[in-house]
N, C-alpha and C positions, 0 to 999 in steps of 0.2 A: 504493500500500500504506500503510495507516494504522498508527500505532503503538498504537492503542487500539481496543477492540472496543465496538460499540454493540449493546445488546440490545433487541430489539423484543418487547415484552411485550403480550399480549392481556389487556385488562381487561373484565370484564363485571359490571355492577351492574343488577339487575332486568332490564329489557328493553333496556338500553343496552349497547352493545359497541363498544370502540375499542382502538387500540393506542397505547402510549407507547414512546418510544425514550430509553434512558438508558445511560450508561457505568457500569461497575462502581463507579467513584468516586462517582457520584451516589447509588447504592444505599448505599454506605458512609456518605456524609454523612447521608442520611436515617436510617440505622440508628443512628448516633451520637446524633442528636437524639432519636430515640424511646427509646433506652436511658436517656438522661439525663432526659428529660421524662416518659416514660410507663412507665419501668421494664420495658421489653421485655427478654426474655432475650438477653444478649449473644451467645450462641451460635446465635441463630436465623438470622443472615445466613450464607450459604455463604462459606467462607474464600476469600481472595484467593490465587489460584495463579499462580505466576510462570512455571514451566517449561511450555513448549508451550501457552501461553495462547491462541494464535491457531489451534491445530489445530481442524479442523471439529468433530470429535467432542467435544472439550472445550468448545467454544463452545456446542454444542447441549445438552450436559449442564448447563452453568452456566445457560443460559437457562431450562431446565426448573426448576432449583433456585431461580432468582430468581422465577419464576412462583409456585412453591409458597410461597416466602417472602412474597410480596405477598398471596397468598390467605390465608395464616395471619394476617397482619396484619389483613386485612379481617374475618376471623372474630373476632379479638380486640376489634374495635371495630364491633360489628354495627349500632349505631344511628348514631353520629357518629364518622367517622374524624377523627383529629387533623389540624389545619390543615396541618401539614407533609406528612402522608401524602396528604391529598386534593389538595394542590397538586402533589405529585409525580405523582399519577395523573391530573392534569388534570381533576378532577371539575368544576371551574368552567366548563369548556368544554362538557361533555356532560350533566351531571346538574343539572337545575334544582331 
């Protein structure tokens, strides 16, 4: 039993599709950088919930929220994603 949850997020860009795995803290770090560097809305990231954080339904709900969060970020940067975001999404491995 682990003390943290890893979220598996489906990423698709053009014809490319892959998954990335990140902990919530990774999303939080990404978000902090984007808020300071790119003036992203601070409230865009789903809040960190402590109570029942490992319940299956909450994990599934958070995973969907995080997917929406990433899709929203990609819509904000339609041409070139910020380096920190493209690294987070492993673009360097899949999109040439």
